[in-house]
BANU-549226 format. One record per residue (C-alpha): residue number from 1; residue in three letters; x, y, z. Coordinates in pm, whole numbers, plus 50000, padded with zeros to 5 digits. Layout:
REM residues N
  num  residuo      x      y      z
  NUM      ALA      X      Y      Z
...
//
This chain:
REM residues 201
  num  residuo      x      y      z
    1      UNK  16644  55000  71938
    2      UNK  16493  55338  72023
    3      UNK  16646  55626  71840
    4      UNK  16628  55963  72012
    5      UNK  16647  56240  71757
    6      UNK  16478  56521  71941
    7      UNK  16773  56597  72168
    8      UNK  16890  56945  72087
    9      UNK  17152  57172  72237
   10      UNK  17171  57547  72188
   11      UNK  17339  57598  71859
   12      UNK  17669  57786  71879
   13      UNK  17776  57953  71563
   14      UNK  18081  57796  71395
   15      UNK  18401  57953  71511
   16      UNK  18519  57992  71154
   17      UNK  18517  57863  70804
   18      UNK  18782  57681  70613
   19      UNK  18992  57376  70640
   20      UNK  18993  57343  71014
   21      UNK  18613  57352  71030
   22      UNK  18581  57102  70749
   23      UNK  18838  56867  70918
   24      UNK  18650  56887  71251
   25      UNK  18315  56822  71085
   26      UNK  18468  56531  70889
   27      UNK  18618  56384  71213
   28      UNK  18278  56400  71388
   29      UNK  18093  56231  71104
   30      UNK  18362  55963  71066
   31      UNK  18355  55898  71445
   32      UNK  17972  55862  71435
   33      UNK  18018  55598  71169
   34      UNK  18268  55402  71385
   35      UNK  18037  55376  71687
   36      UNK  17717  55195  71750
   37      UNK  17405  55264  71547
   38      UNK  17281  55611  71649
   39      UNK  17555  55654  71912
   40      UNK  17515  55925  72176
   41      UNK  17689  56258  72119
   42      UNK  17932  56216  72414
   43      UNK  18070  55899  72256
   44      UNK  18094  56053  71911
   45      UNK  18282  56352  72055
   46      UNK  18521  56127  72243
   47      UNK  18596  55921  71927
   48      UNK  18650  56248  71733
   49      UNK  18876  56391  72003
   50      UNK  18656  56696  72057
   51      UNK  18404  56810  72315
   52      UNK  18027  56757  72293
   53      UNK  17997  57139  72267
   54      UNK  18224  57127  71957
   55      UNK  17983  56874  71800
   56      UNK  17702  57123  71835
   57      UNK  17918  57401  71692
   58      UNK  17918  57203  71368
   59      UNK  17568  57041  71379
   60      UNK  17244  57202  71495
   61      UNK  17121  56882  71668
   62      UNK  17175  56510  71668
   63      UNK  16929  56469  71372
   64      UNK  17147  56692  71153
   65      UNK  17453  56481  71254
   66      UNK  17277  56160  71178
   67      UNK  17163  56294  70840
   68      UNK  17523  56370  70759
   69      UNK  17620  56014  70855
   70      UNK  17336  55868  70654
   71      UNK  17443  56071  70355
   72      UNK  17795  55934  70380
   73      UNK  17670  55576  70400
   74      UNK  17426  55607  70115
   75      UNK  17671  55793  69891
   76      UNK  17915  55505  69945
   77      UNK  17653  55257  69845
   78      UNK  17544  55448  69542
   79      UNK  17903  55507  69433
   80      UNK  17996  55139  69397
   81      UNK  18071  55051  69037
   82      UNK  17828  54836  68846
   83      UNK  17949  54473  68834
   84      UNK  17755  54310  68556
   85      UNK  17903  54334  68208
   86      UNK  17627  54410  67961
   87      UNK  17763  54131  67733
   88      UNK  17718  53860  67995
   89      UNK  17429  53622  67975
   90      UNK  17111  53685  68170
   91      UNK  17194  53439  68455
   92      UNK  17533  53596  68506
   93      UNK  17389  53952  68512
   94      UNK  17119  53839  68762
   95      UNK  17389  53682  68980
   96      UNK  17613  53991  68966
   97      UNK  17320  54234  69029
   98      UNK  17203  54032  69330
   99      UNK  17556  53993  69469
  100      UNK  17617  54373  69454
  101      UNK  17279  54457  69620
  102      UNK  17320  54185  69885
  103      UNK  17659  54337  69973
  104      UNK  17511  54694  69983
  105      UNK  17206  54608  70189
  106      UNK  17393  54380  70434
  107      UNK  17588  54688  70531
  108      UNK  17260  54877  70593
  109      UNK  17109  54579  70792
  110      UNK  17237  54690  71140
  111      UNK  17117  55048  71095
  112      UNK  16792  55007  70895
  113      UNK  16561  55078  71182
  114      UNK  16755  55395  71248
  115      UNK  16732  55488  70873
  116      UNK  16356  55431  70869
  117      UNK  16311  55649  71182
  118      UNK  16541  55918  71054
  119      UNK  16373  55950  70714
  120      UNK  16037  55993  70877
  121      UNK  16171  56281  71087
  122      UNK  16394  56450  70831
  123      UNK  16296  56539  70480
  124      UNK  16663  56553  70381
  125      UNK  16713  56197  70501
  126      UNK  16393  56089  70312
  127      UNK  16538  56251  69996
  128      UNK  16870  56066  70040
  129      UNK  16687  55726  70076
  130      UNK  16464  55804  69771
  131      UNK  16777  55876  69574
  132      UNK  16909  55530  69664
  133      UNK  16588  55379  69526
  134      UNK  16611  55595  69211
  135      UNK  16976  55488  69149
  136      UNK  16881  55118  69207
  137      UNK  16610  55139  68946
  138      UNK  16834  55313  68691
  139      UNK  17108  55054  68745
  140      UNK  16862  54772  68697
  141      UNK  16735  54931  68382
  142      UNK  17090  54942  68245
  143      UNK  17182  54588  68369
  144      UNK  16879  54428  68209
  145      UNK  16840  54662  67910
  146      UNK  16860  54375  67659
  147      UNK  16558  54204  67806
  148      UNK  16357  54519  67886
  149      UNK  16397  54662  67534
  150      UNK  16210  54364  67389
  151      UNK  15902  54452  67591
  152      UNK  15623  54698  67505
  153      UNK  15627  55031  67696
  154      UNK  15375  54937  67965
  155      UNK  15514  54589  68018
  156      UNK  15875  54721  68023
  157      UNK  15789  54972  68302
  158      UNK  15596  54707  68503
  159      UNK  15884  54457  68473
  160      UNK  16134  54720  68578
  161      UNK  15909  54822  68868
  162      UNK  15886  54459  68980
  163      UNK  16267  54420  68971
  164      UNK  16312  54745  69163
  165      UNK  16056  54643  69429
  166      UNK  16214  54294  69461
  167      UNK  16568  54416  69514
  168      UNK  16515  54674  69789
  169      UNK  16674  54705  70133
  170      UNK  16329  54618  70288
  171      UNK  16301  54285  70098
  172      UNK  16664  54200  70199
  173      UNK  16577  54275  70563
  174      UNK  16260  54058  70546
  175      UNK  16465  53768  70413
  176      UNK  16753  53809  70659
  177      UNK  16577  53920  70979
  178      UNK  16208  53825  70958
  179      UNK  16262  53493  70783
  180      UNK  16603  53425  70942
  181      UNK  16775  53329  70619
  182      UNK  17152  53329  70576
  183      UNK  17315  53561  70325
  184      UNK  17344  53279  70076
  185      UNK  16986  53163  70126
  186      UNK  16859  53524  70089
  187      UNK  17056  53558  69763
  188      UNK  16902  53228  69631
  189      UNK  16553  53365  69711
  190      UNK  16626  53692  69529
  191      UNK  16758  53493  69230
  192      UNK  16440  53283  69222
  193      UNK  16215  53593  69235
  194      UNK  16414  53781  68963
  195      UNK  16413  53475  68736
  196      UNK  16041  53437  68792
  197      UNK  15992  53803  68691
  198      UNK  16174  53745  68363
  199      UNK  15998  53412  68299
  200      UNK  15663  53584  68346
  201      UNK  15728  53881  68114
//
């Protein structure tokens, strides 16, 4: 899908600050999330119950609006609680970590092309996506801390990097879209890869 981010309208200064402005902005972002991936402003405005002009009173252009939507989506993904209990066995923690990430990245699947385009055009969007990867790596370090602490410094970092690279949105998209695997098949592939990483440490 082509994503048009260069469409801009003359920016009108917000009519005021406070609760009403925040509520309107929130309604616009929420409406953008309800529509199609990268919906057009007219449709977002209609869903929010405002005019297209009002959208541009709150956002400089469509890219700024999409960055706000992306931020909401990624914050939701990062904010999910960690499932694996640190006292569980390795296989159980692998299964829980994979299940959590599969659920997260399946939500991103329909909009990933849009996310990639947006992060190339917006440094703020790029920073938001980078934060997702950083959080993923930190959570993996915590989840598999028992195994990682037994490794020497260099090997520990390389093992953690391998885990972080294996369990990315891109790898999920390759399994699901490029290879045409079902969710269960993709999870099984991830499990095989993660177990291979630990068996090779």
